[in-house]
C-alpha positions in Angstrom: -73.0 60.7 -42.9 -72.7 57.1 -42.6 -70.2 57.5 -40.4 -73.0 59.9 -38.1 -75.7 57.2 -38.6 -73.2 54.5 -37.1 -72.4 56.5 -34.3 -76.4 57.3 -33.6 -77.2 53.5 -33.9 -74.1 52.5 -31.6 -75.3 55.3 -29.0 -79.0 53.5 -29.2 -77.2 50.1 -28.5 -75.5 51.3 -25.2 -78.7 53.0 -24.1 -81.2 50.4 -24.7 -78.6 48.0 -23.2 -78.0 50.3 -19.9 -82.1 50.6 -19.4 -82.2 46.4 -19.7 -79.1 45.8 -17.2 -80.8 48.1 -14.5 -84.4 46.8 -15.1 -83.0 43.3 -14.3 -81.1 44.5 -11.1 -84.0 45.9 -10.1 -86.0 42.8 -10.2 -83.0 40.6 -8.4 -82.9 43.2 -5.6 -86.8 43.0 -5.1 -87.1 39.2 -5.7 -83.8 39.0 -3.0 -86.5 41.6 -0.2 -89.2 39.6 -1.1 -87.6 36.2 -0.1 -85.9 37.6 2.9 -89.4 38.7 4.1 -91.0 35.5 3.5 -88.0 33.7 5.8 -89.3 36.0 8.6 -93.1 35.0 8.3 -94.2 32.6 11.0 -95.0 29.2 8.7 -96.9 26.4 9.9 -95.5 23.2 9.5 -97.9 19.7 9.5 -96.1 16.8 10.9 -98.4 13.5 11.3 -98.0 10.6 13.5 -98.3 7.8 10.7 -99.0 8.6 7.1 -100.4 5.4 6.8 -103.5 3.2 8.4 -104.3 -0.6 7.1 -107.6 -2.0 8.7 -106.4 -5.5 8.3 -109.3 -8.0 6.9 -112.9 -5.9 6.7 -116.0 -7.8 6.2 -118.1 -6.5 3.1 -120.7 -3.9 4.5 -118.7 -3.2 7.6 -117.8 0.9 8.3 -114.6 1.2 10.0 -112.9 4.3 11.2 -109.4 5.6 11.8 -108.0 8.6 13.0 -104.9 10.4 11.7 -103.1 12.9 14.7 -100.9 15.6 13.4 -98.8 18.3 15.3 -98.1 21.7 14.3 -94.5 22.0 14.6 -94.2 25.5 13.1 -94.2 28.9 14.0 -97.6 30.1 12.4 -101.0 28.7 12.8 -101.9 25.5 10.8 -105.0 25.6 9.3 -106.5 22.5 7.3 -108.1 23.8 4.0 -109.4 20.7 2.7 -109.0 16.4 3.2 -110.6 14.9 -0.1 -110.6 11.3 -0.4 -109.7 9.4 -3.7 -113.5 7.4 -3.5 -116.8 8.3 -2.3 -116.7 5.0 0.1 -114.4 7.0 2.0 -115.1 10.3 4.1 -113.5 12.9 6.1 -114.0 14.7 9.3 -111.6 17.3 10.4 -111.9 21.0 12.0 -111.0 23.9 10.2 -110.0 25.9 12.9 -106.5 27.3 13.5 -104.2 24.6 15.3 -101.6 26.9 17.1 -97.8 26.3 16.9 -97.3 23.1 19.4 -100.8 21.8 19.4 -102.5 18.6 17.5 -105.3 17.7 15.6 -107.0 15.1 13.9 -108.2 14.1 10.6 -111.0 11.0 10.7 -111.4 8.7 8.0 -114.0 6.7 7.5 -114.3 4.0 4.7 -117.5 2.1 4.0 -116.5 -1.3 2.4 -120.3 -1.9 1.1 -120.2 -3.1 -2.1 -116.3 -3.5 -2.3 -114.3 -6.9 -2.5 -110.5 -7.7 -1.9 -107.5 -5.6 -1.2 -108.7 -1.8 -1.4 -106.1 1.0 -1.1 -107.4 4.4 -0.9 -105.9 8.1 -0.3 -106.4 11.1 1.5 -105.2 14.3 0.1 -104.4 17.2 3.1 -104.2 20.5 1.5 -103.3 23.5 4.5 -101.3 26.7 4.4 -98.0 24.7 6.0 -94.8 25.1 4.2 -95.6 21.7 2.5 -99.2 22.4 1.6 -100.0 19.3 0.3 -100.3 15.6 2.6 -101.1 12.5 1.1 -102.4 9.9 3.7 -103.5 6.1 2.5 -105.8 3.7 4.3 -105.9 0.1 3.1 -107.5 -3.4 3.9 -108.7 -6.4 2.7 -112.5 -6.3 1.8 -113.9 -10.2 2.4 -117.3 -11.9 2.7 -118.6 -12.9 5.9 -118.7 -16.5 4.2 -114.8 -16.4 4.2 -114.1 -16.7 7.7 
């Protein structure tokens, strides 16, 4: 009787391990199919001409603007989802229409130096559907008072 119970548990162990093995093989097959289909899809790629802009010296109260130009060097349409800033003194302007492969676009960044003093550094976080979905841009400058000229 004890041998029969041992054989029964051994049989259950074999059946259980074969089911577990086949599940993981199915998952691996599915993952390899998914990853291969992803590599065949068109993907946007965003490349900026510059990732940083320095305004130099800015008189306190002055509003300055710079433009970051980018190109879609990928194979699919690029869509900018957002371009958020690290501070309320900085705002962005951009077009959220698709940028086709080989085409360019711009993100305009405006900095209001009112109430600021000294060296200022701000970041712009650009989110898109590109292969690298988050890109950081940076602006910098030194805010001076008009009497320091």
